[in-house]
C-alpha positions in Angstrom: -26.7 3.7 24.0 -26.3 -0.3 23.4 -26.5 0.5 20.0 -23.7 2.7 19.8 -21.7 0.5 21.3 -22.8 -2.3 18.7 -22.0 0.0 16.2 -18.8 1.0 17.5 -17.5 -2.8 17.6 -18.6 -3.4 14.3 -16.2 -0.5 13.1 -13.3 -1.7 15.2 -13.9 -5.1 13.5 -14.5 -3.8 9.5 -11.0 -1.6 10.4 -9.4 -4.7 11.7 -10.3 -6.6 8.8 -9.0 -3.7 6.4 -5.7 -3.9 8.3 -5.3 -7.6 7.4 -6.2 -7.0 4.0 -3.6 -4.2 3.4 -0.9 -6.2 4.8 -1.5 -9.2 2.1 -1.4 -6.7 -0.3 2.3 -6.6 -2.1 3.1 -4.2 -4.7 6.5 -4.1 -6.6 7.6 -1.6 -8.7 11.0 -1.9 -10.6 12.6 1.3 -12.5 12.8 1.3 -16.3 16.1 0.1 -16.4 15.9 -2.7 -13.8 18.4 -1.1 -11.3 16.0 -0.4 -8.6 13.4 -2.4 -7.1 10.8 -1.4 -4.6 8.3 -3.3 -2.3 5.7 -2.0 -0.3 2.4 -3.2 1.0 -1.3 -2.4 1.0 -0.5 0.3 4.3 2.1 1.6 2.3 5.0 0.6 4.0 8.4 0.1 2.5 8.9 -3.7 2.9 12.3 -3.5 0.9 14.2 -1.3 -1.4 16.8 -3.2 -3.4 19.3 -0.4 -5.7 22.1 -2.5 -8.0 25.1 -2.1 -7.4 26.0 -0.4 -10.8 25.2 2.4 -9.2 23.7 5.3 -11.0 24.5 9.4 -10.6 22.8 10.2 -7.2 20.3 12.9 -8.6 19.4 9.9 -11.0 18.7 7.5 -8.3 16.8 10.1 -6.1 14.1 10.5 -9.0 13.7 7.1 -9.8 13.5 6.3 -6.2 10.8 8.7 -5.7 8.7 8.3 -8.7 8.6 4.6 -7.5 7.8 5.4 -4.4 5.0 7.7 -5.7 3.8 4.8 -8.0 3.4 2.3 -5.4 1.6 4.5 -3.0 -1.1 4.9 -6.0 -1.4 1.6 -6.5 -2.0 0.6 -2.6 -4.7 3.5 -2.8 -6.6 1.5 -5.4 -5.9 -1.7 -4.0 -7.4 -0.3 -0.6 -10.3 0.8 -2.1 -10.9 -2.6 -3.7 -10.2 -4.2 0.1 -12.8 -1.8 1.6 -15.2 -2.8 -1.1 -14.9 -6.4 0.1 -15.7 -5.8 3.2 -19.6 -6.5 3.8 -21.7 -2.9 4.8 -18.6 -0.7 4.0 -19.6 1.8 0.9 -19.2 0.6 -2.5 -18.9 4.4 -3.3 
């Protein structure tokens, strides 16, 4: 039973380390025309979304924002996998 508590504590410590690493990861994506910039951390939280005052059509803006979010999420997943590999005791898949 003591081993179970010890393992639980180790898992909690690993989760905390992963959380810290992911908060430090920052991903920046920009639309091809440079009018939209999205910043996201490794926890997939949007840190900022900047849209140029030279507004496009609403449909175009929505499409570009959706694309940037999808790209940033994909990148954060890659960064998260790398972060997990850097922690001792985590599977390297």
